[in-house]
C-alpha atoms as a printed R data frame, in Angstrom:
   type eleno elety resid chain resno       x       y       z
1  ATOM     1    CA   GLU     A     1   2.375  25.907  -2.347
2  ATOM     2    CA   LEU     A     2   0.106  24.655  -4.940
3  ATOM     3    CA   ASP     A     3  -0.426  26.863  -7.945
4  ATOM     4    CA   MET     A     4  -4.450  26.095  -7.278
5  ATOM     5    CA   PRO     A     5  -5.893  29.390  -6.166
6  ATOM     6    CA   ASP     A     6  -8.836  26.774  -4.849
7  ATOM     7    CA   ALA     A     7  -6.828  24.315  -3.346
8  ATOM     8    CA   GLN     A     8  -8.441  24.683   0.165
9  ATOM     9    CA   GLN     A     9 -11.665  24.268  -1.389
10 ATOM    10    CA   ARG     A    10 -11.174  21.482  -3.607
11 ATOM    11    CA   ILE     A    11  -9.631  19.357  -0.745
12 ATOM    12    CA   ALA     A    12 -12.634  19.921   1.150
13 ATOM    13    CA   SER     A    13 -14.970  18.806  -1.048
14 ATOM    14    CA   PRO     A    14 -17.102  16.083  -0.451
15 ATOM    15    CA   GLU     A    15 -16.203  14.541  -3.691
16 ATOM    16    CA   VAL     A    16 -12.836  14.851  -2.938
17 ATOM    17    CA   LYS     A    17 -13.715  13.221   0.898
18 ATOM    18    CA   ASP     A    18 -15.485  10.290  -0.825
19 ATOM    19    CA   ALA     A    19 -12.555   9.688  -3.358
20 ATOM    20    CA   LEU     A    20 -10.133   9.616  -0.218
21 ATOM    21    CA   LYS     A    21 -12.303   7.118   1.574
22 ATOM    22    CA   LYS     A    22 -13.039   4.807  -1.364
23 ATOM    23    CA   SER     A    23  -9.272   4.519  -1.787
24 ATOM    24    CA   THR     A    24  -8.263   4.331   1.460
25 ATOM    25    CA   ASP     A    25 -11.148   1.504   1.734
26 ATOM    26    CA   ASP     A    26  -9.120   0.004  -1.583
27 ATOM    27    CA   ALA     A    27  -5.940  -0.125  -0.425
28 ATOM    28    CA   ILE     A    28  -7.356  -1.595   3.207
29 ATOM    29    CA   ALA     A    29  -9.071  -4.359   1.266
30 ATOM    30    CA   ARG     A    30  -6.278  -5.383  -0.684
31 ATOM    31    CA   GLY     A    31  -3.466  -5.281   2.438
32 ATOM    32    CA   VAL     A    32  -1.913  -2.607   2.683
33 ATOM    33    CA   PHE     A    33  -0.471  -1.648   5.489
34 ATOM    34    CA   GLY     A    34   1.244   1.875   5.099
35 ATOM    35    CA   VAL     A    35   2.821   4.073   2.927
36 ATOM    36    CA   PRO     A    36   4.514   4.194   0.261
37 ATOM    37    CA   THR     A    37   3.288   1.066  -0.965
38 ATOM    38    CA   LEU     A    38   4.064  -0.100  -4.243
39 ATOM    39    CA   ALA     A    39   1.726  -2.504  -6.274
40 ATOM    40    CA   ILE     A    40   3.029  -4.936  -8.718
41 ATOM    41    CA   GLY     A    41   0.353  -8.082  -9.754
42 ATOM    42    CA   ASP     A    42  -0.830  -9.227  -6.353
43 ATOM    43    CA   GLU     A    43   2.802  -8.082  -4.288
44 ATOM    44    CA   LEU     A    44   2.915  -5.105  -2.426
45 ATOM    45    CA   PHE     A    45   6.045  -3.864  -1.444
46 ATOM    46    CA   TRP     A    46   6.185  -1.881   1.525
47 ATOM    47    CA   GLY     A    47   7.869   1.622   2.870
48 ATOM    48    CA   ALA     A    48  10.805   3.618   0.782
49 ATOM    49    CA   ASP     A    49  13.002   0.799   1.252
50 ATOM    50    CA   ALA     A    50  11.561  -2.032  -0.198
51 ATOM    51    CA   THR     A    51  12.009   0.130  -3.715
52 ATOM    52    CA   ALA     A    52  15.114  -1.994  -4.719
53 ATOM    53    CA   MET     A    53  13.038  -5.228  -3.908
54 ATOM    54    CA   ALA     A    54  10.393  -4.503  -6.117
55 ATOM    55    CA   ALA     A    55  12.701  -3.567  -9.138
56 ATOM    56    CA   ASP     A    56  14.298  -7.198  -8.323
57 ATOM    57    CA   TYR     A    57  11.165  -8.663  -8.411
58 ATOM    58    CA   LEU     A    58  10.242  -6.541 -11.502
59 ATOM    59    CA   ALA     A    59  13.839  -7.696 -13.511
60 ATOM    60    CA   GLN     A    60  13.598 -11.134 -12.198
61 ATOM    61    CA   GLY     A    61  10.316 -12.414 -11.643
62 ATOM    62    CA   CYS     A    62   8.955 -13.970  -8.781
63 ATOM    63    CA   LYS     A    63  11.477 -15.403  -5.901
64 ATOM    64    CA   PHE     A    64   9.000 -15.505  -3.326
65 ATOM    65    CA   SER     A    65   8.385 -19.273  -4.085
66 ATOM    66    CA   ASP     A    66  12.019 -20.104  -2.903
67 ATOM    67    CA   ALA     A    67  12.548 -22.137   0.467
68 ATOM    68    CA   GLU     A    68  13.995 -18.898   2.242
69 ATOM    69    CA   MET     A    69  11.380 -17.017   1.603
70 ATOM    70    CA   ILE     A    70   8.451 -19.599   1.808
71 ATOM    71    CA   ARG     A    71  10.366 -19.723   5.558
72 ATOM    72    CA   VAL     A    72  10.206 -16.074   6.025
73 ATOM    73    CA   ALA     A    73   6.589 -15.445   4.752
74 ATOM    74    CA   SER     A    74   5.745 -18.198   7.175
75 ATOM    75    CA   LEU     A    75   6.664 -16.308  10.397
76 ATOM    76    CA   PRO     A    76   4.128 -14.396  12.800
77 ATOM    77    CA   ALA     A    77   3.447 -10.655  12.165
78 ATOM    78    CA   ARG     A    78   4.541  -8.511  14.653
79 ATOM    79    CA   ALA     A    79   1.377  -5.736  13.309
80 ATOM    80    CA   GLU     A    80  -1.613  -6.241  12.087
81 ATOM    81    CA   ARG     A    81  -4.626  -4.098  11.280
82 ATOM    82    CA   ASP     A    82  -7.807  -4.442  12.148
83 ATOM    83    CA   VAL     A    83 -10.329  -3.200   9.879
84 ATOM    84    CA   THR     A    84 -13.583  -4.182  11.743
85 ATOM    85    CA   LYS     A    85 -12.939  -1.024  13.949
86 ATOM    86    CA   ARG     A    86 -12.728   1.325  11.730
87 ATOM    87    CA   LYS     A    87 -15.621   4.093  11.277
């Protein structure tokens, strides 16, 4: 339980709803697909299981330009978000 007596009232406020919608729209525009997503520069690391990859990325620099990563990145996506249908 939150130690905030007016939490429900705050959550229901138009300001909070507007901020959540803006954050969601910004995330979608950036290419965020799900949560958790960790953004490091222009790279997005999606899912809790990607935390180690993000840590390696920070420690070793970008390995996304080696031949195997380029090959994997060129594989077709299995799921895509159609933002044109969002209301």
